[in-house]
N, C-alpha and C positions, 0 to 999 in steps of 0.2 A: 490581540486575542491569542491565546495559546494555540499552537499548531503541532500536528503530528503527521508524518507520512505513513501510509498504510500499505502493507504488502498484500498479495493476492489472496492467500488462504484466510487470513483474519477477516478480510473484507467479505469474502464469500460466506465464510462460516457465520459471521455475525448476521448478515442479511437473511441467510437461510435458517437461522436459529439452530445451528448445528452445535452440539455439545462439545465438539473438539476444540472450540475456541478457548484460549487461556482467560483466566479470570481478570487479569489486569487489562488485557486487550479488549475484552468485552466492556469493562468499565469505561475505558477511553472512548470507545465507539458510542456508548450510551450517553456520555457527556456531550458528544457532538450532536446527537439527536435532541438533547435538551437545549442546544444553542450555546453551550458553554465554551466550546473549542471548535477549531476548524480541522478538518481532515483533508490533507493533500493526497490526492489519488493520481499517481503518475499514470499517464496514458498507457504505458506498457503493462500496468497492472490490469487495466480493463481488457486489453488484448489477450493477456494470459488467462484471465478469468473466463473469457468467452471460450477459449480452448478447453479449459477444465470442465466447464458445463457441457460443452458439446461431446466430450469424451465420457460423460456420465460419472466423473469422479466426485462431483458434488451434484446432488439432485436439486435442481432449481430451474425454474422457467427462465430462459434467456431473456425474453422480452420483459418479464417482470424485474429481473435483475437490473437491466439497463434503465428501466423506468424508475426504480428505487434510487439509483445513483443520480439520475437526472433531477429528481424531485427534491433532493436533500440540499437545503440551502447552505449547510456547513460542510459540504463536500466540494472541494475545489479541484478540478481536473487540471493537471499540469502536463502540457504537451511536450513533446521532444522538440525543443526549439534550439536556436543557436547557442544560447547560454548553457543548456543541458549538454549539447554536443561538445562544446568547448571543455566543460568539466569532465565529461566522459573521455575525451581525447587525452586529457592529462592524468587520468586515474591510473595509477600504476601498481598498487598492491596485488600480490598474486591471488588473494582471496577477495571476493568470489571470482570464480572463473566464468560464470554465467553472465552474459551481457544484460539480461533482464535485471538481475540482482544489482549489477553495477549501476544501472540507470536509476534504480530505486535509491541507492546510496547517494549518488550525485544529486538527485532531486532533494534529498534531505540536506545535503551540503549547500545547495543553492538557496534554500530557505533559512540558512544560518545555523546549520548543524542541528536541526531539530530531531527529536526522537523518531525512531521507526517502529511501528507496531508490526512485529514479525515473529514467526516461530522458526524461520530459516536459520539454521546453524551457521551457514557461511556468512550471511549478513551479520549475525550476532558476533561472529569472530572478527569480522573486518571493520565493524562500525560500532560506535558507542555514542549515545545511549540507544538501547532497544528496549522494547516492552513486550512481554508476552504474558 
């Protein structure tokens, strides 16, 4: 089955029905709801999303957000395990500087260089393919 890694803002904006989400990103996430594709959610994305919600940058009930993630069969949570740590250790490009973004990239690499759904310019500059 086709797979994509998702970044924090597209995930949050999709679940909160926020209009800031890109058309292609929305289409990919809709396909996952229809059971057509899998969305890989790096654990770091969930941690970052919790912070975004708690700071009020996206208005969404935190418990509802986590429940939505938990209930979706086509969302696969990828923990930071030894394989991800090994890829992270060997990741050397100067962009992105943020460790969160690097973990998202190495997660996509771990799954066979699958596309990342992101609006983040640093990720887009450092990794291909991306979808927004």
